[in-house]
C-alpha positions in Angstrom: 0.0 0.0 0.0 1.2 3.5 -0.9 2.3 5.6 2.2 3.6 8.6 0.5 3.5 10.6 -2.8 5.6 13.4 -4.3 5.7 15.1 -7.7 7.4 18.2 -9.2 8.0 20.1 -12.3 11.2 22.1 -13.1 12.7 24.0 -15.8 16.5 24.9 -16.0 17.8 27.3 -18.5 21.4 26.6 -19.6 23.0 29.7 -21.2 25.9 28.9 -23.5 28.5 31.1 -24.9 27.9 31.6 -28.7 25.0 29.2 -28.7 21.4 29.6 -27.9 20.0 29.0 -24.4 18.9 25.4 -23.8 15.9 24.7 -21.7 15.6 21.3 -19.8 12.2 20.6 -18.5 11.6 17.7 -15.9 8.6 16.2 -14.4 8.8 13.7 -11.7 6.1 11.6 -10.0 7.0 9.2 -7.1 4.9 7.0 -4.7 6.3 4.5 -2.1 6.4 3.1 1.2 8.4 4.3 4.3 11.2 4.5 4.9 11.6 7.1 2.2 15.2 6.1 1.5 15.5 2.5 1.1 11.7 1.6 1.2 9.7 0.4 -1.9 9.3 3.1 -4.5 7.9 3.7 -7.9 9.5 6.7 -9.7 8.3 8.0 -13.1 10.2 10.8 -14.9 9.6 12.8 -18.0 12.0 15.2 -19.7 11.6 17.5 -22.7 13.8 20.2 -24.1 12.4 23.5 -25.2 11.3 26.9 -23.9 7.7 26.3 -24.1 7.5 22.5 -23.4 4.1 21.3 -22.6 3.5 19.0 -19.5 3.4 15.4 -20.6 -0.1 13.8 -20.7 1.3 10.8 -18.7 2.6 13.1 -15.8 -0.7 15.1 -15.7 -2.7 11.8 -15.7 -0.7 10.5 -12.6 -0.9 13.7 -10.7 -4.8 13.9 -11.3 -5.1 10.3 -10.3 -3.1 11.0 -7.1 -5.1 14.1 -6.3 -8.5 12.3 -6.9 -7.7 8.9 -5.1 -4.4 8.8 -3.2 -4.1 12.1 -1.5 -7.5 12.1 0.1 -6.8 8.7 1.7 -3.3 9.7 2.9 -4.7 12.9 4.3 -7.5 11.1 6.2 -4.9 8.6 7.5 -2.7 11.3 8.7 -5.4 13.2 10.3 -6.7 10.1 12.0 -3.2 9.6 13.6 -3.1 13.2 14.7 -6.5 13.0 16.4 -5.2 9.9 18.2 -2.5 12.1 19.6 0.4 11.2 17.4 2.8 13.5 15.6 3.1 13.0 11.8 6.0 14.0 9.6 5.3 15.4 6.1 7.5 16.9 3.5 10.5 15.1 5.0 11.0 17.2 8.1 7.8 19.1 8.9 6.1 17.6 12.0 2.4 18.4 12.8 0.3 17.5 15.8 -2.8 18.7 17.5 -0.9 21.6 19.1 1.0 23.0 16.1 3.7 22.6 13.6 7.5 22.1 14.2 10.7 21.4 12.3 14.2 20.4 13.3 16.1 22.2 10.6 15.4 25.2 10.6 14.5 24.8 14.3 11.0 26.1 15.1 8.0 25.0 17.0 4.7 27.0 16.9 1.1 26.8 17.8 -1.4 26.6 14.9 -2.6 30.2 15.5 1.0 31.6 15.0 1.3 30.0 11.4 -0.1 31.5 8.2 -1.8 29.1 5.8 0.8 27.4 3.7 1.1 28.6 0.1 2.5 27.1 -3.1 5.2 29.2 -4.8 7.4 28.0 -7.6 7.0 24.3 -6.8 7.6 24.8 -3.0 5.2 24.7 -0.1 6.0 27.9 1.8 5.3 27.9 5.6 5.5 31.3 7.3 4.8 32.9 10.7 1.6 34.7 10.7 2.1 38.4 9.8 5.7 37.8 8.6 6.6 37.6 4.9 9.8 35.6 5.3 9.2 31.9 5.2 10.0 29.7 8.1 10.6 26.8 5.8 10.1 25.8 2.2 9.3 22.3 1.3 9.7 21.0 -2.4 6.6 19.3 -3.7 8.6 16.3 -4.6 9.2 15.6 -0.9 7.1 12.8 0.6 3.6 14.0 1.3 4.5 17.6 1.0 1.5 18.1 -1.2 -0.7 17.3 1.7 0.7 20.2 3.9 -2.0 22.8 3.0 -4.9 20.4 3.5 -3.5 19.1 6.8 -3.1 22.8 8.0 -6.7 23.5 7.0 -7.9 20.6 9.1 -5.6 21.0 12.0 -5.4 24.9 12.5 -9.2 25.4 13.3 
C-alpha cells in the first residue's frame, strides 16, 4: 500500500556562450512506502527540451489520479493519527500534531494560531509565521507527502 506521494515540475535554462540558451524541463512523480530512503518506491520521470514545453499527458494523468484517489486517503490517515495524539511527519522534516507545527532544521515549534496558511510558490510549499513575509521553511513538492501540507493545515489549524 502506498504511504507517500511526491511530484514536481522544473525548468532549468542553460545559457551557453555563442550558442542559444537550452531549456531542460523535467517532471517527476514518485509513490512509495516508508522508509523514504530504502523503502519500496515507484518513480516516473519525464523530460523534454524547449522553452515552451508542454506538461506530458502521462505526468498530468498521474498527478490527477493522485489528487483524486491517493491524496484524500493519505490525508485522512494522517489526520486520524493526529487525532489519536500522534505527531506526523510530512515533507521529509515538517512535524504536525494537535498543538501545532515544528521542524528540526530550521528549528522552530509554533502553535497553529501563529502560522499562516501554507502557500504554493514555484513548486515549493511555503510555511511562514503569521504576519511575517519571510518563510520559516520551504518544502519542495517532490518531498514525501509535501502536497498534503495545505490540507493538513486547514484541518488542524481550526
